[in-house]
N, C-alpha and C positions, 0 to 999 in steps of 0.2 A: 504494500500500500504506500502511496506517496504521502509525504508530510501534509500537503495541502488537503488531501482527501480526509485524513484523520482530523485535522483542524476543523474542516467543514462539518463533520459529524458532531464534534464537540459544540460548535457554534449553533447548530440546529437543535441541540438538546441541553441547554445550559443548566437546567435544574436536575438533570439525571446524575446519579452516582456513576462513576467510572470504575468498573470491576475488570480485573485482568485474569483470565483463565489461562494459566501457563501449561497445564496438562489437562486432559479430560477430567472434569469435575474437581480440579484443584485450582484454587484461586489465591492470588496474592491477598494477604490479610487486609482488612479495612483500614488498618493503621499505617498503610504505606504513605510514603512521601515521594514526590518527584525531587530527587536530590541533584540532578544534573541533566542538562540537555546539551548534547555534544554535536558540534558540526565536525564530522570526521571526513578527512580527505585521505583516500587510499591511493597509494602510488606503488604498484607492485609489478613484479616480473614473474610470469608463470614458468613452469618447468620446460616449456617449449621455447623460452626466450622472448616471449611477446610481452610488451609492457602494457599494463592496464591501469587506468586511473578513473576514479569516480568518487562521488561524495555520498554520504549518508547522514541522516539525523538519528542520533541514538538518545533515547530517553531512559535514564537510570531510575529504577524504583528501589526504595529501601524501606524495610519494615521497622518502624520506631519501637524499640523495646520498652519504652516507658508509657506506651499507650495500648497495652495488650487487650483491653476491654472495649476498645472503640468499635462501635457497631456499624457506622455509616462510612462508606468509602468517600473519597474526594469527589466533589461535584465537577461536572464538565466546566462550569464557569471558573472554578478555582484552578483547574488544570490550564485553562486558556489564559488566566492571569499570569501564571508562571511562564508560559510560552511568550506572552507579550513582554514580560520583564526581560527575558533572555534576548528576544528579538530587538529590544531597545538598545542592547549593548553589543550585539554581534549580528552580522548579516547572514541569513540562511537562505539557501536555495530550496524553495518549498516543493520543487519538482523531484526532490531526492526521495529515495526509499526511507521509510521510518522503521526503526527497530527498537524493541524494548529490551533493556538489559535488566535482568533480575536473577537473584539467587538467594537461598536461605540455607539453614543447616541441613535440610533434606533434599535440596535441589541445587546442583552446582551452578554457579553464576554463568549465565549464558546470554547471548544476544538472540532474541527471538523475533520472528517476523509476525506481522499482524495478518492472520488468515482471513478474518471477517469481524464485523461488529454487529451484534444483535441488540435490538432495543426492546425493552418491555416497559411497563408503566412507570417504573422508577429508576431503571438502570440501563446503562450501556454495557454490554458484556463484550469485552475485547478478547476475542479468541486468538491465542498465540500459537505458533508452532515452531519447532526447532528447525534450524537451517542445516541440512546435511552438507558436509564438505564435498567438493567435486573438483575434478581436474578441469582447469580452464583451457587446457591445450588439447582437448580430446581429438579435434580434427588434425592437429599437427602430430600428436604423439600416440594416441591411444587406439586408433582404428586398427583392425586386424591386418590390413595391408601395410600400414605404417610400421607395425610391430615386427613385420618380417624383414624390414630394412635395418640392418645392424647399426648403421650410422645414426639413424633416427632414434633407435632404442637407447644407444649410449648417451645421446644428448637429452633424453627425456626422463620422466619419472617412472616409466614402466620397466 
């Protein structure tokens, strides 16, 4: 999901609570805080020697240990106010993918993609999913015919 799409959903539902489902039926506790919104620039070289660059928006969630009994999650309006504060200090490209960074004692910290957002009477349920790793040079290195070429195999990850 693009950053601007996520913000638009929040804007359309300012009174709704924002709940994050990081695994099926497992939600970030209601006492979470948005602790950081990162503009991330990635500049990488894949195993085939191809340079890749892109930007992402990463929203970090943290569960506050001193508010364990909090019942209501953050409102969309509160989340928007945090984004607006950040955007007042740093320029973001809203056409970038947005990722949610979360972890706790039973779930290793991960960057998760937004799979979908479902609305009910009081909440926005942000369904997240893990991002599997993948070879970015599959056409260069990983096809069957490429793997039969010894020079290509020596230069790649396979």
